[in-house]
C-alpha positions in Angstrom: -15.1 10.5 -8.5 -17.6 11.2 -6.3 -17.2 14.3 -4.5 -16.1 13.0 -1.7 -13.8 10.4 -3.1 -9.9 13.0 -3.3 -10.3 13.0 0.4 -11.3 9.2 0.8 -8.2 8.3 -0.9 -6.4 11.0 0.9 -6.8 9.4 3.7 -5.9 6.1 2.7 -2.6 7.7 1.1 -2.3 9.0 5.1 -2.6 5.0 6.3 -0.6 3.3 4.1 2.9 6.7 5.1 1.8 5.6 9.1 1.6 1.9 7.9 5.1 2.2 6.3 6.6 4.7 9.6 5.2 1.8 11.5 7.0 -1.1 9.9 9.9 0.6 10.2 10.1 1.0 13.8 9.7 -2.1 14.5 11.9 -2.8 12.5 15.1 -2.0 14.6 13.6 -3.9 18.2 11.3 -6.8 15.6 13.7 -10.8 15.3 14.3 -10.7 11.3 11.6 -13.4 11.4 8.9 -11.6 12.8 9.9 -8.0 11.6 9.8 -10.0 7.8 6.6 -11.7 8.9 4.9 -8.5 9.6 6.1 -6.7 5.9 4.9 -10.2 4.6 1.0 -8.9 5.9 1.6 -5.5 4.7 2.5 -6.7 1.3 -0.6 -9.8 1.6 -2.5 -6.4 2.6 -1.6 -4.1 -0.7 -2.4 -7.4 -3.1 -6.4 -6.8 -2.4 -6.4 -3.3 -3.6 -8.0 -1.3 -6.9 -4.0 0.1 -7.2 -1.6 -2.6 -6.9 -4.2 -4.7 -10.1 -4.1 -1.1 -12.0 -0.4 -1.1 -10.7 0.4 -4.8 -12.1 -2.6 -4.4 -15.1 -0.4 -1.4 -16.3 3.5 -2.2 -16.1 2.6 -6.1 -17.9 1.0 -3.2 -20.5 4.1 -1.4 -20.5 1.5 2.0 -19.7 1.9 4.0 -17.1 -0.8 3.4 -13.9 -3.6 5.4 -12.9 -4.0 4.9 -9.6 -7.0 6.4 -7.7 -6.5 5.5 -3.8 -8.8 2.7 -3.8 
């Protein structure tokens, strides 16, 4: 892990949390169909991360994942 990596990981985690909060707040005024589409897009985007692959691999191997915020 490089010297700036913890800072980048925290920034990515903060962006992820902000995205989840935005989806939550939008749910109060979006139609169910629109909200489901927005959440589907967010889930699809998260599937392209190293952490997602780590989680799936660890689950399949029945091991504890090591997330790095990537």
